[in-house]
C-alpha positions as CSV (number, residue, x, y, z in Angstrom):
1,X,14.2,3.7,11.4
2,X,11.9,1.4,13.2
3,X,11.0,-2.1,12.2
4,X,9.0,-5.2,12.9
5,X,9.5,-8.9,12.0
6,X,6.3,-10.7,12.5
7,X,5.7,-14.5,12.0
8,X,2.1,-15.6,11.6
9,X,1.0,-19.3,11.7
10,X,-2.4,-19.9,10.0
11,X,-4.9,-22.4,11.4
12,X,-5.2,-24.4,8.1
13,X,-5.1,-24.0,4.3
14,X,-8.5,-22.3,4.1
15,X,-7.5,-19.8,6.8
16,X,-4.2,-19.2,5.0
17,X,-6.0,-18.3,1.8
18,X,-8.4,-16.0,3.6
19,X,-5.5,-14.4,5.5
20,X,-3.6,-13.9,2.2
21,X,-6.6,-12.1,0.8
22,X,-6.9,-9.9,3.9
23,X,-3.2,-9.1,3.6
24,X,-3.4,-8.2,-0.1
25,X,-6.3,-5.8,0.5
26,X,-4.5,-4.2,3.4
27,X,-1.2,-4.0,1.4
28,X,-2.9,-2.0,-1.4
29,X,-3.9,0.7,1.1
30,X,-0.5,0.7,2.7
31,X,1.2,1.3,-0.6
32,X,-1.2,4.0,-1.6
33,X,-1.4,6.0,1.6
34,X,1.7,5.6,3.8
35,X,4.7,7.6,2.8
36,X,6.5,6.9,6.2
37,X,6.3,3.1,5.5
38,X,9.6,2.4,3.9
39,X,9.2,-1.4,3.4
40,X,6.2,-3.6,4.1
41,X,6.8,-7.1,2.7
42,X,4.9,-10.4,3.2
43,X,6.6,-13.7,2.6
44,X,5.4,-17.3,2.5
45,X,7.9,-19.6,4.3
46,X,9.4,-22.3,2.1
47,X,8.3,-25.8,3.3
48,X,5.8,-24.3,5.8
49,X,2.7,-23.5,3.8
50,X,0.7,-22.1,6.8
51,X,3.4,-19.6,7.9
52,X,3.8,-16.0,6.8
53,X,6.6,-13.6,7.7
54,X,6.1,-9.8,7.6
55,X,9.1,-7.5,7.4
56,X,8.1,-3.9,8.1
57,X,10.4,-0.9,8.1
58,X,9.2,2.6,9.0
59,X,10.9,6.0,8.8
60,X,10.5,6.3,12.6
61,X,8.3,5.4,15.4
62,X,5.9,8.2,14.5
63,X,5.4,6.7,11.1
64,X,4.7,3.3,12.7
65,X,2.2,4.9,15.0
66,X,0.5,6.6,12.0
67,X,0.4,3.2,10.2
68,X,-1.2,1.6,13.3
69,X,-3.9,4.3,13.5
70,X,-5.2,3.8,9.9
71,X,-8.7,2.4,9.6
72,X,-7.6,-0.4,7.2
73,X,-4.8,-1.4,9.6
74,X,-7.1,-1.4,12.6
75,X,-9.5,-3.6,10.5
76,X,-6.7,-6.0,9.6
77,X,-5.7,-6.2,13.3
78,X,-9.3,-6.9,14.3
79,X,-9.8,-9.6,11.7
80,X,-6.5,-11.5,11.5
81,X,-6.9,-13.6,14.6
82,X,-9.8,-15.5,13.1
83,X,-7.3,-17.1,10.7
84,X,-4.3,-17.5,13.0
85,X,-3.0,-20.2,15.4
86,X,0.0,-18.1,16.5
87,X,1.7,-14.7,16.2
88,X,5.3,-13.8,17.1
89,X,6.4,-10.1,16.9
90,X,10.0,-8.8,17.2
91,X,10.6,-5.0,17.3
92,X,13.7,-4.0,15.4
93,X,16.1,-1.1,15.9
94,X,17.8,-0.4,12.6
95,X,21.6,-0.6,12.5
96,X,22.5,-0.6,8.8
97,X,21.4,-2.0,5.5
98,X,21.2,-1.7,1.7
99,X,18.1,-0.6,-0.1
100,X,17.0,2.1,2.3
101,X,18.0,5.8,2.2
102,X,19.2,6.5,5.7
103,X,22.1,8.2,7.4
104,X,23.7,6.3,10.3
């Protein structure tokens, strides 16, 4: 398993709304087309209306690389910065968990 934890800070409320729309359109494609993407969740942060947190879990690094190569993901990556003030990315190595079918 390979994962990411990404925190996005939007520029303002209008940017947050546009970012959420971009995220929703991209998420539809991810759900429909990516069998190697185990979890792809987007969260608003309570008390911080301009922040979003993504938790992404992929079967392996190859599944992540496949995800990154998709046209809709490349479009998301090219468009997102117009809405964002900051981005923080943590790469995660899976240890254990509930809700995923893995052997460790």
